[in-house]
Backbone as XML, in Angstrom:
<?xml version="1.0"?>
<chain id="A" units="angstrom">
  <residue number="1" name="UNK">
    <atom name="N" x="12.231" y="-2.736" z="11.748"/>
    <atom name="CA" x="13.830" y="-3.640" z="11.644"/>
    <atom name="C" x="14.196" y="-3.434" z="10.247"/>
  </residue>
  <residue number="2" name="UNK">
    <atom name="N" x="15.464" y="-3.177" z="9.827"/>
    <atom name="CA" x="15.882" y="-3.525" z="8.204"/>
    <atom name="C" x="15.782" y="-5.173" z="8.151"/>
  </residue>
  <residue number="3" name="UNK">
    <atom name="N" x="15.754" y="-5.556" z="6.686"/>
    <atom name="CA" x="16.056" y="-6.907" z="6.566"/>
    <atom name="C" x="16.623" y="-6.718" z="4.779"/>
  </residue>
  <residue number="4" name="UNK">
    <atom name="N" x="17.875" y="-7.115" z="5.031"/>
    <atom name="CA" x="19.030" y="-6.729" z="3.989"/>
    <atom name="C" x="18.689" y="-7.578" z="2.598"/>
  </residue>
  <residue number="5" name="UNK">
    <atom name="N" x="17.399" y="-8.773" z="2.629"/>
    <atom name="CA" x="17.320" y="-9.450" z="1.373"/>
    <atom name="C" x="15.659" y="-9.372" z="0.925"/>
  </residue>
  <residue number="6" name="UNK">
    <atom name="N" x="15.130" y="-8.341" z="1.950"/>
    <atom name="CA" x="13.921" y="-8.043" z="1.365"/>
    <atom name="C" x="13.318" y="-6.562" z="1.384"/>
  </residue>
  <residue number="7" name="UNK">
    <atom name="N" x="12.627" y="-6.250" z="0.493"/>
    <atom name="CA" x="11.895" y="-4.296" z="-0.029"/>
    <atom name="C" x="11.504" y="-4.244" z="1.688"/>
  </residue>
  <residue number="8" name="UNK">
    <atom name="N" x="11.250" y="-3.148" z="2.269"/>
    <atom name="CA" x="10.948" y="-2.723" z="3.484"/>
    <atom name="C" x="9.857" y="-1.794" z="3.184"/>
  </residue>
  <residue number="9" name="UNK">
    <atom name="N" x="7.975" y="-1.923" z="3.486"/>
    <atom name="CA" x="7.106" y="-0.974" z="2.832"/>
    <atom name="C" x="6.093" y="-0.839" z="4.178"/>
  </residue>
  <residue number="10" name="UNK">
    <atom name="N" x="5.677" y="0.401" z="3.674"/>
    <atom name="CA" x="4.244" y="0.393" z="5.004"/>
    <atom name="C" x="3.798" y="1.278" z="4.352"/>
  </residue>
  <residue number="11" name="UNK">
    <atom name="N" x="2.479" y="1.960" z="4.578"/>
    <atom name="CA" x="1.231" y="3.096" z="3.972"/>
    <atom name="C" x="1.120" y="3.899" z="5.425"/>
  </residue>
  <residue number="12" name="UNK">
    <atom name="N" x="1.265" y="5.322" z="5.137"/>
    <atom name="CA" x="0.653" y="6.418" z="5.600"/>
    <atom name="C" x="-0.768" y="6.568" z="4.683"/>
  </residue>
  <residue number="13" name="UNK">
    <atom name="N" x="-1.714" y="6.002" z="5.807"/>
    <atom name="CA" x="-3.462" y="6.861" z="5.543"/>
    <atom name="C" x="-3.168" y="8.584" z="6.185"/>
  </residue>
  <residue number="14" name="UNK">
    <atom name="N" x="-3.230" y="9.158" z="5.039"/>
    <atom name="CA" x="-3.159" y="10.537" z="5.245"/>
    <atom name="C" x="-4.489" y="11.571" z="4.325"/>
  </residue>
  <residue number="15" name="UNK">
    <atom name="N" x="-5.254" y="10.349" z="3.940"/>
    <atom name="CA" x="-6.872" y="10.803" z="2.768"/>
    <atom name="C" x="-7.434" y="11.325" z="3.409"/>
  </residue>
  <residue number="16" name="UNK">
    <atom name="N" x="-8.220" y="11.776" z="3.208"/>
    <atom name="CA" x="-9.991" y="11.958" z="3.843"/>
    <atom name="C" x="-10.696" y="11.223" z="3.576"/>
  </residue>
  <residue number="17" name="UNK">
    <atom name="N" x="-10.673" y="9.736" z="3.966"/>
    <atom name="CA" x="-11.706" y="8.574" z="3.403"/>
    <atom name="C" x="-11.381" y="7.634" z="4.406"/>
  </residue>
  <residue number="18" name="UNK">
    <atom name="N" x="-12.735" y="6.825" z="4.954"/>
    <atom name="CA" x="-12.264" y="5.436" z="5.763"/>
    <atom name="C" x="-11.251" y="4.885" z="5.504"/>
  </residue>
  <residue number="19" name="UNK">
    <atom name="N" x="-11.029" y="3.817" z="5.840"/>
    <atom name="CA" x="-10.484" y="2.897" z="6.331"/>
    <atom name="C" x="-10.209" y="2.162" z="4.741"/>
  </residue>
  <residue number="20" name="UNK">
    <atom name="N" x="-9.090" y="1.746" z="4.506"/>
    <atom name="CA" x="-8.996" y="1.518" z="2.866"/>
    <atom name="C" x="-7.445" y="0.295" z="3.223"/>
  </residue>
  <residue number="21" name="UNK">
    <atom name="N" x="-7.359" y="-0.374" z="1.749"/>
    <atom name="CA" x="-6.753" y="-1.847" z="1.804"/>
    <atom name="C" x="-5.555" y="-1.250" z="0.486"/>
  </residue>
  <residue number="22" name="UNK">
    <atom name="N" x="-4.489" y="-1.677" z="0.687"/>
    <atom name="CA" x="-3.324" y="-1.620" z="0.264"/>
    <atom name="C" x="-3.215" y="-2.835" z="-0.592"/>
  </residue>
  <residue number="23" name="UNK">
    <atom name="N" x="-3.309" y="-2.932" z="-1.859"/>
    <atom name="CA" x="-3.261" y="-4.213" z="-2.748"/>
    <atom name="C" x="-1.931" y="-4.156" z="-3.670"/>
  </residue>
  <residue number="24" name="UNK">
    <atom name="N" x="-1.455" y="-5.500" z="-4.783"/>
    <atom name="CA" x="-0.919" y="-5.271" z="-5.610"/>
    <atom name="C" x="-2.007" y="-5.874" z="-6.807"/>
  </residue>
  <residue number="25" name="UNK">
    <atom name="N" x="-1.224" y="-5.286" z="-8.100"/>
    <atom name="CA" x="-1.984" y="-5.080" z="-9.570"/>
    <atom name="C" x="-3.594" y="-5.229" z="-9.683"/>
  </residue>
  <residue number="26" name="UNK">
    <atom name="N" x="-4.553" y="-5.813" z="-8.989"/>
    <atom name="CA" x="-5.615" y="-5.655" z="-8.757"/>
    <atom name="C" x="-6.735" y="-4.917" z="-7.633"/>
  </residue>
  <residue number="27" name="UNK">
    <atom name="N" x="-7.847" y="-4.479" z="-7.526"/>
    <atom name="CA" x="-8.523" y="-4.768" z="-6.737"/>
    <atom name="C" x="-9.055" y="-5.798" z="-6.138"/>
  </residue>
  <residue number="28" name="UNK">
    <atom name="N" x="-9.492" y="-7.148" z="-6.784"/>
    <atom name="CA" x="-9.363" y="-8.144" z="-6.067"/>
    <atom name="C" x="-8.615" y="-9.151" z="-5.520"/>
  </residue>
  <residue number="29" name="UNK">
    <atom name="N" x="-7.186" y="-8.586" z="-5.692"/>
    <atom name="CA" x="-5.931" y="-8.975" z="-4.566"/>
    <atom name="C" x="-5.893" y="-9.191" z="-3.083"/>
  </residue>
  <residue number="30" name="UNK">
    <atom name="N" x="-5.529" y="-9.906" z="-2.603"/>
    <atom name="CA" x="-5.317" y="-9.847" z="-0.902"/>
    <atom name="C" x="-4.713" y="-8.987" z="-0.543"/>
  </residue>
  <residue number="31" name="UNK">
    <atom name="N" x="-4.695" y="-8.128" z="0.312"/>
    <atom name="CA" x="-4.467" y="-6.566" z="0.595"/>
    <atom name="C" x="-2.597" y="-7.318" z="1.228"/>
  </residue>
  <residue number="32" name="UNK">
    <atom name="N" x="-2.216" y="-6.406" z="1.105"/>
    <atom name="CA" x="-0.776" y="-6.093" z="1.863"/>
    <atom name="C" x="-1.078" y="-5.709" z="2.879"/>
  </residue>
  <residue number="33" name="UNK">
    <atom name="N" x="-1.505" y="-4.560" z="2.962"/>
    <atom name="CA" x="-2.163" y="-4.116" z="4.138"/>
    <atom name="C" x="-3.244" y="-3.985" z="4.049"/>
  </residue>
  <residue number="34" name="UNK">
    <atom name="N" x="-4.553" y="-4.277" z="5.242"/>
    <atom name="CA" x="-5.965" y="-4.838" z="5.075"/>
    <atom name="C" x="-6.647" y="-3.622" z="6.356"/>
  </residue>
  <residue number="35" name="UNK">
    <atom name="N" x="-7.454" y="-2.934" z="5.950"/>
    <atom name="CA" x="-8.505" y="-2.283" z="6.637"/>
    <atom name="C" x="-7.253" y="-0.686" z="7.563"/>
  </residue>
  <residue number="36" name="UNK">
    <atom name="N" x="-6.146" y="-0.257" z="6.931"/>
    <atom name="CA" x="-5.674" y="0.619" z="7.250"/>
    <atom name="C" x="-6.192" y="1.932" z="8.078"/>
  </residue>
  <residue number="37" name="UNK">
    <atom name="N" x="-6.683" y="2.487" z="8.672"/>
    <atom name="CA" x="-7.340" y="3.399" z="9.618"/>
    <atom name="C" x="-6.782" y="5.036" z="8.810"/>
  </residue>
  <residue number="38" name="UNK">
    <atom name="N" x="-7.698" y="5.460" z="8.784"/>
    <atom name="CA" x="-7.530" y="6.947" z="8.677"/>
    <atom name="C" x="-6.878" y="7.749" z="9.185"/>
  </residue>
  <residue number="39" name="UNK">
    <atom name="N" x="-5.697" y="7.972" z="9.264"/>
    <atom name="CA" x="-5.051" y="9.387" z="10.278"/>
    <atom name="C" x="-3.408" y="8.042" z="10.544"/>
  </residue>
  <residue number="40" name="UNK">
    <atom name="N" x="-3.623" y="6.649" z="10.314"/>
    <atom name="CA" x="-2.700" y="5.662" z="10.525"/>
    <atom name="C" x="-1.651" y="5.637" z="9.588"/>
  </residue>
  <residue number="41" name="UNK">
    <atom name="N" x="-0.436" y="4.862" z="10.308"/>
    <atom name="CA" x="1.022" y="4.448" z="9.530"/>
    <atom name="C" x="0.870" y="3.235" z="9.924"/>
  </residue>
  <residue number="42" name="UNK">
    <atom name="N" x="1.184" y="2.130" z="9.175"/>
    <atom name="CA" x="1.644" y="1.093" z="9.139"/>
    <atom name="C" x="2.896" y="1.053" z="9.582"/>
  </residue>
  <residue number="43" name="UNK">
    <atom name="N" x="3.225" y="-0.544" z="9.964"/>
    <atom name="CA" x="4.540" y="-0.861" z="10.592"/>
    <atom name="C" x="4.866" y="-1.078" z="8.998"/>
  </residue>
  <residue number="44" name="UNK">
    <atom name="N" x="6.623" y="-1.139" z="9.041"/>
    <atom name="CA" x="7.512" y="-1.882" z="7.925"/>
    <atom name="C" x="6.714" y="-3.470" z="7.214"/>
  </residue>
  <residue number="45" name="UNK">
    <atom name="N" x="6.820" y="-3.577" z="6.384"/>
    <atom name="CA" x="6.334" y="-5.014" z="5.969"/>
    <atom name="C" x="7.568" y="-5.562" z="5.162"/>
  </residue>
  <residue number="46" name="UNK">
    <atom name="N" x="8.294" y="-6.843" z="5.120"/>
    <atom name="CA" x="9.496" y="-7.158" z="4.457"/>
    <atom name="C" x="8.370" y="-8.279" z="2.946"/>
  </residue>
  <residue number="47" name="UNK">
    <atom name="N" x="8.579" y="-7.305" z="1.922"/>
    <atom name="CA" x="8.227" y="-8.156" z="0.971"/>
    <atom name="C" x="9.712" y="-8.704" z="-0.293"/>
  </residue>
  <residue number="48" name="UNK">
    <atom name="N" x="9.317" y="-9.156" z="-1.339"/>
    <atom name="CA" x="10.478" y="-9.494" z="-1.872"/>
    <atom name="C" x="10.433" y="-8.417" z="-2.941"/>
  </residue>
  <residue number="49" name="UNK">
    <atom name="N" x="12.009" y="-8.365" z="-2.980"/>
    <atom name="CA" x="11.815" y="-7.558" z="-4.097"/>
    <atom name="C" x="11.794" y="-7.325" z="-5.542"/>
  </residue>
  <residue number="50" name="UNK">
    <atom name="N" x="11.208" y="-6.496" z="-6.493"/>
    <atom name="CA" x="10.608" y="-6.294" z="-7.477"/>
    <atom name="C" x="9.864" y="-5.300" z="-8.201"/>
  </residue>
  <residue number="51" name="UNK">
    <atom name="N" x="8.809" y="-5.555" z="-9.496"/>
    <atom name="CA" x="8.690" y="-4.792" z="-9.877"/>
    <atom name="C" x="7.093" y="-4.898" z="-9.442"/>
  </residue>
  <residue number="52" name="UNK">
    <atom name="N" x="6.133" y="-3.617" z="-8.698"/>
    <atom name="CA" x="4.946" y="-3.607" z="-7.917"/>
    <atom name="C" x="4.559" y="-2.983" z="-8.293"/>
  </residue>
  <residue number="53" name="UNK">
    <atom name="N" x="2.892" y="-2.861" z="-8.977"/>
    <atom name="CA" x="1.680" y="-1.555" z="-8.571"/>
    <atom name="C" x="0.824" y="-1.997" z="-7.917"/>
  </residue>
  <residue number="54" name="UNK">
    <atom name="N" x="0.918" y="-0.607" z="-6.994"/>
    <atom name="CA" x="-0.110" y="-0.815" z="-5.669"/>
    <atom name="C" x="-1.155" y="-0.430" z="-6.350"/>
  </residue>
  <residue number="55" name="UNK">
    <atom name="N" x="-2.103" y="-1.286" z="-6.039"/>
    <atom name="CA" x="-3.618" y="-0.328" z="-5.992"/>
    <atom name="C" x="-4.298" y="0.106" z="-4.198"/>
  </residue>
  <residue number="56" name="UNK">
    <atom name="N" x="-4.720" y="0.988" z="-4.312"/>
    <atom name="CA" x="-5.659" y="1.678" z="-2.909"/>
    <atom name="C" x="-7.587" y="0.708" z="-3.368"/>
  </residue>
  <residue number="57" name="UNK">
    <atom name="N" x="-7.866" y="0.287" z="-2.345"/>
    <atom name="CA" x="-9.752" y="0.040" z="-1.778"/>
    <atom name="C" x="-10.054" y="0.812" z="-1.239"/>
  </residue>
  <residue number="58" name="UNK">
    <atom name="N" x="-10.873" y="0.597" z="-0.734"/>
    <atom name="CA" x="-12.286" y="1.286" z="0.424"/>
    <atom name="C" x="-11.757" y="-0.083" z="1.176"/>
  </residue>
  <residue number="59" name="UNK">
    <atom name="N" x="-11.424" y="-0.075" z="2.052"/>
    <atom name="CA" x="-11.394" y="-1.422" z="3.105"/>
    <atom name="C" x="-12.643" y="-2.727" z="2.893"/>
  </residue>
  <residue number="60" name="UNK">
    <atom name="N" x="-11.983" y="-4.158" z="2.335"/>
    <atom name="CA" x="-13.006" y="-4.492" z="2.496"/>
    <atom name="C" x="-13.674" y="-4.728" z="1.023"/>
  </residue>
  <residue number="61" name="UNK">
    <atom name="N" x="-13.087" y="-3.827" z="0.109"/>
    <atom name="CA" x="-13.978" y="-4.148" z="-1.365"/>
    <atom name="C" x="-12.974" y="-3.731" z="-2.437"/>
  </residue>
  <residue number="62" name="UNK">
    <atom name="N" x="-13.477" y="-4.392" z="-3.774"/>
    <atom name="CA" x="-12.781" y="-4.796" z="-4.830"/>
    <atom name="C" x="-12.511" y="-3.584" z="-6.051"/>
  </residue>
  <residue number="63" name="UNK">
    <atom name="N" x="-13.355" y="-2.558" z="-5.783"/>
    <atom name="CA" x="-12.916" y="-1.434" z="-6.487"/>
    <atom name="C" x="-11.826" y="-0.395" z="-6.492"/>
  </residue>
  <residue number="64" name="UNK">
    <atom name="N" x="-11.761" y="-0.547" z="-7.183"/>
    <atom name="CA" x="-9.676" y="0.298" z="-7.115"/>
    <atom name="C" x="-9.946" y="1.562" z="-7.380"/>
  </residue>
  <residue number="65" name="UNK">
    <atom name="N" x="-9.432" y="2.549" z="-6.589"/>
    <atom name="CA" x="-10.051" y="3.830" z="-6.361"/>
    <atom name="C" x="-9.030" y="4.723" z="-6.518"/>
  </residue>
  <residue number="66" name="UNK">
    <atom name="N" x="-7.657" y="4.014" z="-6.370"/>
    <atom name="CA" x="-6.599" y="4.823" z="-6.545"/>
    <atom name="C" x="-5.383" y="3.512" z="-7.324"/>
  </residue>
  <residue number="67" name="UNK">
    <atom name="N" x="-4.778" y="3.440" z="-8.052"/>
    <atom name="CA" x="-4.292" y="2.407" z="-8.989"/>
    <atom name="C" x="-2.331" y="3.553" z="-8.844"/>
  </residue>
  <residue number="68" name="UNK">
    <atom name="N" x="-1.099" y="3.289" z="-8.643"/>
    <atom name="CA" x="-0.170" y="3.664" z="-8.658"/>
    <atom name="C" x="0.528" y="3.207" z="-9.527"/>
  </residue>
  <residue number="69" name="UNK">
    <atom name="N" x="1.722" y="4.080" z="-10.671"/>
    <atom name="CA" x="2.239" y="3.502" z="-11.684"/>
    <atom name="C" x="2.967" y="2.546" z="-10.817"/>
  </residue>
  <residue number="70" name="UNK">
    <atom name="N" x="3.569" y="1.698" z="-11.875"/>
    <atom name="CA" x="4.723" y="0.860" z="-11.185"/>
    <atom name="C" x="6.281" y="1.374" z="-10.594"/>
  </residue>
  <residue number="71" name="UNK">
    <atom name="N" x="6.117" y="0.437" z="-9.289"/>
    <atom name="CA" x="7.335" y="1.038" z="-8.735"/>
    <atom name="C" x="8.609" y="-0.435" z="-9.007"/>
  </residue>
  <residue number="72" name="UNK">
    <atom name="N" x="9.797" y="-0.263" z="-8.880"/>
    <atom name="CA" x="10.824" y="-1.115" z="-8.744"/>
    <atom name="C" x="11.058" y="-1.094" z="-7.008"/>
  </residue>
  <residue number="73" name="UNK">
    <atom name="N" x="10.771" y="-1.980" z="-6.208"/>
    <atom name="CA" x="11.200" y="-2.062" z="-4.851"/>
    <atom name="C" x="12.697" y="-3.130" z="-4.692"/>
  </residue>
  <residue number="74" name="UNK">
    <atom name="N" x="13.822" y="-2.622" z="-4.214"/>
    <atom name="CA" x="14.996" y="-2.904" z="-4.189"/>
    <atom name="C" x="15.657" y="-3.922" z="-2.725"/>
  </residue>
  <residue number="75" name="UNK">
    <atom name="N" x="15.981" y="-4.869" z="-2.727"/>
    <atom name="CA" x="16.245" y="-5.417" z="-1.522"/>
    <atom name="C" x="17.178" y="-4.610" z="-0.491"/>
  </residue>
  <residue number="76" name="UNK">
    <atom name="N" x="16.492" y="-4.359" z="0.775"/>
    <atom name="CA" x="17.728" y="-3.464" z="1.469"/>
    <atom name="C" x="17.026" y="-2.502" z="1.204"/>
  </residue>
  <residue number="77" name="UNK">
    <atom name="N" x="15.997" y="-1.608" z="1.019"/>
    <atom name="CA" x="15.659" y="0.054" z="0.874"/>
    <atom name="C" x="14.077" y="0.148" z="1.831"/>
  </residue>
  <residue number="78" name="UNK">
    <atom name="N" x="13.894" y="0.583" z="1.994"/>
    <atom name="CA" x="12.606" y="1.400" z="2.849"/>
    <atom name="C" x="11.651" y="2.364" z="2.054"/>
  </residue>
  <residue number="79" name="UNK">
    <atom name="N" x="10.238" y="1.286" z="1.678"/>
    <atom name="CA" x="9.370" y="2.454" z="1.088"/>
    <atom name="C" x="8.340" y="2.653" z="1.610"/>
  </residue>
  <residue number="80" name="UNK">
    <atom name="N" x="7.696" y="3.661" z="1.724"/>
    <atom name="CA" x="6.164" y="4.293" z="1.941"/>
    <atom name="C" x="5.257" y="4.759" z="1.111"/>
  </residue>
  <residue number="81" name="UNK">
    <atom name="N" x="3.881" y="4.009" z="0.616"/>
    <atom name="CA" x="3.114" y="4.669" z="-0.216"/>
    <atom name="C" x="2.220" y="5.295" z="0.669"/>
  </residue>
  <residue number="82" name="UNK">
    <atom name="N" x="2.145" y="6.355" z="0.170"/>
    <atom name="CA" x="1.510" y="7.577" z="1.048"/>
    <atom name="C" x="-0.130" y="7.317" z="-0.015"/>
  </residue>
  <residue number="83" name="UNK">
    <atom name="N" x="-1.613" y="7.528" z="0.743"/>
    <atom name="CA" x="-2.679" y="7.746" z="0.192"/>
    <atom name="C" x="-3.200" y="9.291" z="1.067"/>
  </residue>
  <residue number="84" name="UNK">
    <atom name="N" x="-3.316" y="10.244" z="0.139"/>
    <atom name="CA" x="-3.541" y="11.571" z="0.106"/>
    <atom name="C" x="-4.638" y="12.297" z="-0.575"/>
  </residue>
  <residue number="85" name="UNK">
    <atom name="N" x="-5.416" y="13.301" z="-0.302"/>
    <atom name="CA" x="-6.447" y="14.017" z="-0.594"/>
    <atom name="C" x="-7.465" y="13.080" z="-0.395"/>
  </residue>
  <residue number="86" name="UNK">
    <atom name="N" x="-8.283" y="13.046" z="-1.487"/>
    <atom name="CA" x="-9.649" y="12.105" z="-1.572"/>
    <atom name="C" x="-9.460" y="10.805" z="-2.176"/>
  </residue>
  <residue number="87" name="UNK">
    <atom name="N" x="-10.538" y="9.630" z="-1.825"/>
    <atom name="CA" x="-10.118" y="8.463" z="-2.561"/>
    <atom name="C" x="-11.686" y="8.854" z="-3.711"/>
  </residue>
  <residue number="88" name="UNK">
    <atom name="N" x="-12.103" y="9.128" z="-4.085"/>
    <atom name="CA" x="-13.168" y="8.932" z="-5.047"/>
    <atom name="C" x="-12.365" y="8.627" z="-6.673"/>
  </residue>
  <residue number="89" name="UNK">
    <atom name="N" x="-12.901" y="7.985" z="-7.116"/>
    <atom name="CA" x="-12.837" y="7.617" z="-8.299"/>
    <atom name="C" x="-13.263" y="8.575" z="-9.743"/>
  </residue>
</chain>
């Protein structure tokens, strides 16, 4: 469901890795999406528009495996974070 006042984001876990957490800024942050299983796509979640730097960790871990470049999420738009390849540091 689209929300004109928020940016909508989801995660696709297409990596060759176990479950992962998608967080903002650093590995010990609270997950935006937690325990995303391999091969799964989350539902969209409404977040405030703004600048984000997404980080992937193994589910329940704080060690950063992937840190994406900063992105600007705009209200009313849909975004997808895709984990692919392998999640090795």
